C-alpha positions in Angstrom: 22.2 38.4 -12.1 24.0 35.9 -14.3 22.6 33.8 -17.1 21.3 30.3 -16.5 24.1 27.8 -17.3 22.1 24.9 -18.6 25.1 22.7 -19.6 26.6 23.0 -16.1 23.3 22.0 -14.5 23.0 19.0 -16.8 26.6 18.0 -16.0 25.9 18.2 -12.3 22.6 16.3 -12.6 24.3 13.5 -14.7 27.0 13.1 -12.1 24.3 12.7 -9.4 23.0 9.7 -11.2 26.4 8.0 -10.8 27.3 9.0 -7.3 25.6 10.9 -4.5 27.2 14.1 -3.6 28.8 13.9 -0.2 26.1 16.1 1.4 23.5 13.5 0.3 25.4 10.3 1.1 23.6 10.0 4.5 20.4 9.9 2.5 21.2 6.7 0.6 17.9 5.1 1.7 16.2 7.9 -0.4 18.4 7.3 -3.5 15.4 6.4 -5.6 13.6 9.6 -4.7 16.7 11.7 -5.4 17.0 9.9 -8.8 13.4 10.8 -9.6 14.2 14.5 -9.0 17.4 14.3 -11.1 15.6 12.6 -14.0 12.7 15.1 -13.7 15.2 18.0 -13.9 17.0 16.4 -16.9 13.6 16.0 -18.6 12.8 19.7 -18.0 16.2 20.6 -19.4 15.6 18.4 -22.5 18.6 16.3 -21.6 17.1 12.8 -21.2 19.0 11.8 -24.4 22.2 12.0 -22.3 21.2 9.2 -20.0 21.2 5.4 -20.5 17.4 4.9 -20.0 17.7 1.1 -20.0 20.3 1.1 -17.3 18.3 3.5 -15.1 15.1 1.5 -15.6 16.9 -1.8 -14.8 18.2 -0.2 -11.6 14.7 0.9 -10.6 13.3 -2.6 -11.3 16.1 -4.0 -9.2 14.6 -2.1 -6.3 11.1 -3.7 -6.7 10.2 -5.7 -3.7 7.9 -8.8 -4.0 7.3 -11.7 -1.7 9.5 -14.7 -2.5 6.4 -17.0 -2.6 2.6 -16.7 -2.5 2.5 -17.8 1.2 4.2 -14.5 2.2 1.6 -12.4 0.4 -0.7 -12.5 3.4 1.4 -11.0 6.2 0.6 -7.3 5.6 3.9 -5.9 4.4 3.9 -3.3 1.6 5.2 -4.5 -1.7 6.4 -2.0 -4.2 9.9 -0.4 -4.4 12.5 0.2 -1.8 14.5 3.5 -1.7 17.9 1.9 -2.4 19.6 -1.4 -2.3 21.0 -0.6 1.1 17.5 -1.0 2.7 17.3 -4.6 3.9 15.5 -6.5 6.7 17.6 -8.3 9.2 18.7 -11.8 8.2 16.6 -13.0 11.2 13.4 -11.4 10.0 10.5 -13.9 9.9 9.6 -12.9 6.3 12.0 -13.2 3.3 11.5 -11.0 0.3 12.9 -11.6 -3.2 15.8 -9.3 -2.7 15.9 -8.8 1.1 14.3 -5.4 1.0 11.0 -4.0 2.1 8.8 -1.7 0.0 8.0 1.9 0.8 5.1 3.9 -0.4 7.0 7.2 -1.3 9.7 5.2 -3.0 7.1 3.3 -5.0 5.7 6.7 -6.2 9.2 7.9 -7.1 9.8 4.6 -9.0 6.6 4.8 -11.0 7.0 8.5 -11.8 10.7 8.0 -12.9 9.8 5.0 -15.0 7.0 6.9 -16.7 9.3 9.9 -17.5 11.8 7.4 -19.0 9.1 5.9 -21.2 8.7 2.6 -19.6 5.6 0.4 -20.4 5.2 -0.9 -16.8 5.1 -4.5 -18.0 7.6 -5.6 -15.3 5.5 -4.1 -12.4 3.3 -6.3 -10.3 0.5 -3.8 -10.3 -2.0 -6.2 -8.7 0.2 -6.9 -5.7 1.2 -3.3 -5.2 -2.5 -2.2 -5.4 -3.6 -4.8 -2.9 -0.9 -3.9 -0.4 -1.6 -0.2 -0.8 -5.2 -1.0 0.1 -4.0 -2.9 3.2 -2.3 0.4 4.3 -5.6 2.3 4.3 -7.0 2.9 7.8 -10.5 1.9 8.7 -11.7 5.5 8.6 -10.5 5.9 5.0 -7.2 7.7 5.6 
């Protein structure tokens, strides 16, 4: 068995932050989750110093979905983070969000975990709104 080639793994992971490998391009709606796994792996390999943390965090925050006004806060959609910028509602949807996207629970987890790994202070997250809409997702029986 060969030795672990750390530098090659780091190089491959860094390239995935820039462009999805062809095998994953059909998974663009999960880009945020893939980025979380890449950043986690780079952290394990002690290679976070090779990434532009501000650029990554700004990209993650670009995926945060909030209502465009307070009136839209009552319709029951989930606010948080979308998986990629390619996830948008139809232009004919009755609700308009700040960036045309719709939040997703798993993407929100990935965003929060990635931001934590990168050392973010969470000051740009609307925790109150995310918590409230997470509560709205809970079923009457507690699940």
